[in-house]
C-alpha positions as CSV (number, residue, x, y, z in Angstrom):
1,M,95.8,118.6,74.8
2,I,93.6,119.6,77.7
3,Y,96.2,121.0,80.1
4,N,99.8,122.1,79.5
5,K,102.4,122.3,82.2
6,E,101.6,125.8,83.2
7,E,97.9,124.9,83.6
8,I,98.8,121.8,85.6
9,K,100.5,124.1,88.1
10,K,97.1,125.5,89.0
11,F,96.1,122.1,90.3
12,L,99.3,120.8,91.9
13,P,101.7,122.4,94.4
14,H,104.6,120.6,92.8
15,R,107.2,122.5,90.8
16,E,110.4,121.6,89.0
17,P,112.4,119.5,89.6
18,F,109.6,117.5,91.2
19,L,106.7,118.1,88.8
20,F,106.3,114.8,86.9
21,V,103.4,115.6,84.6
22,D,104.0,117.5,81.4
23,S,100.5,117.5,79.9
24,V,97.0,116.1,80.2
25,V,95.6,114.7,77.0
26,E,92.4,113.1,78.2
27,L,90.2,113.9,81.1
28,E,86.9,112.4,82.2
29,P,86.0,114.2,85.5
30,E,85.6,111.9,88.5
31,V,86.5,108.9,86.3
32,R,89.9,109.0,84.5
33,I,92.9,111.0,83.3
34,L,95.5,110.3,80.7
35,A,98.6,112.4,81.3
36,V,102.1,112.4,79.8
37,K,105.6,112.7,81.2
38,S,108.7,112.7,79.0
39,F,111.9,111.8,80.7
40,G,114.6,113.7,78.9
41,R,118.2,112.7,79.0
42,E,119.1,115.9,80.9
43,I,117.2,114.9,84.0
44,D,119.6,115.0,86.9
45,F,118.7,111.7,88.6
46,F,120.0,109.8,85.6
47,R,123.5,110.8,86.6
48,G,123.3,108.7,89.8
49,H,120.6,106.1,89.2
50,F,122.7,103.5,87.5
51,P,125.1,105.8,85.6
52,A,126.2,103.1,83.2
53,N,122.6,102.0,82.5
54,P,120.3,104.9,83.6
55,I,116.7,104.2,84.4
56,V,113.8,106.2,85.9
57,P,113.5,105.2,89.6
58,G,110.3,103.3,90.4
59,V,109.4,105.8,93.1
60,I,109.4,108.5,90.5
61,L,107.0,106.5,88.3
62,L,104.7,106.1,91.4
63,E,104.9,109.8,92.1
64,A,104.0,110.7,88.5
65,L,100.9,108.4,88.7
66,A,100.0,110.0,92.1
67,Q,100.4,113.5,90.6
68,A,98.1,112.6,87.7
69,G,95.6,111.4,90.3
70,G,95.9,114.7,92.1
71,I,95.1,116.6,88.8
72,L,92.1,114.4,88.3
73,V,90.8,115.2,91.8
74,A,91.5,118.9,91.6
75,S,89.9,119.3,88.2
76,S,86.9,117.1,89.0
77,Y,85.9,118.9,92.2
78,P,86.4,122.6,91.5
79,E,83.8,123.6,94.1
80,R,85.9,122.0,96.8
81,F,89.0,123.7,95.4
82,K,87.2,127.1,95.5
83,E,85.7,126.6,99.0
84,K,89.1,126.1,100.6
85,G,91.1,128.4,98.4
86,S,93.1,125.3,97.6
87,F,93.2,121.8,98.8
88,K,95.9,119.2,98.6
89,V,95.9,115.5,97.8
90,Y,98.5,113.6,99.8
91,L,99.8,110.2,99.0
92,M,98.9,107.9,101.9
93,G,99.8,104.4,100.5
94,V,100.3,102.2,97.6
95,D,99.2,98.6,97.0
96,N,99.8,96.0,94.3
97,V,102.8,97.8,92.9
98,K,104.4,96.2,89.9
99,F,107.3,97.4,87.8
100,R,107.3,95.6,84.5
101,K,109.9,97.2,82.3
102,P,112.5,99.9,82.9
103,V,111.9,103.4,81.7
104,V,115.0,104.9,80.2
105,P,116.2,108.4,79.2
106,G,114.2,109.7,76.3
107,D,111.0,107.6,77.1
108,K,107.6,109.3,77.0
109,V,105.4,107.7,79.6
110,N,101.6,107.8,79.4
111,L,100.0,107.9,82.8
112,D,96.5,106.4,82.9
113,V,94.8,106.9,86.2
114,K,91.3,105.8,87.1
115,L,89.4,106.9,90.3
116,L,88.2,103.7,92.0
117,N,86.8,105.0,95.2
118,N,85.9,108.5,96.3
119,R,85.2,109.3,99.9
120,L,85.0,112.7,101.6
121,R,88.6,112.6,102.8
122,G,90.2,109.8,101.0
123,M,90.4,108.4,97.5
124,K,91.7,105.3,95.8
125,F,93.1,105.2,92.2
126,K,94.3,102.6,89.8
127,G,97.3,103.9,87.9
128,E,99.1,102.3,85.0
129,A,102.1,103.7,83.2
130,Y,102.9,102.9,79.6
131,V,105.7,103.5,77.1
132,G,104.1,103.1,73.8
133,N,101.7,100.2,74.2
134,K,103.8,98.4,76.8
135,K,102.8,98.6,80.4
136,V,105.9,99.6,82.5
137,A,104.3,100.0,86.0
138,E,101.0,99.8,87.8
139,A,99.8,100.5,91.3
140,E,96.7,101.2,93.4
141,I,97.2,104.6,95.1
142,L,95.6,105.7,98.3
143,A,95.3,109.5,98.8
144,A,94.0,111.8,101.5
145,V,92.3,115.1,100.6
146,V,92.9,118.0,103.0
């Protein structure tokens, strides 16, 4: 493991209950990150998101992919991080979103995010989410760096 949840908090402003990355297992700066989120049965949104058949909301999967992208950016450009004291990566848009299979309580999701385009104030990522070897979601994510 490269980063645990406490180390991830150094890169992201998110905190529970809205921190959707548990660990980082692979990191190639400026290129790719592989992070993990386990969706335990105790997570509160399962009570209301189809109580008889609970699934992880698609927007939560998108947020998890975006947070993994934020970790990739913050860890890849520490000089920018130090210059500003901190910087934030804001979600600006998503394209080509596909939800392929439901994610259910107890699933461990692998978040594979690649940096496609890096500009001074904006970035584009390709994110894919997997449970085991099955792709459950994918999206292109546009982010602004401030």
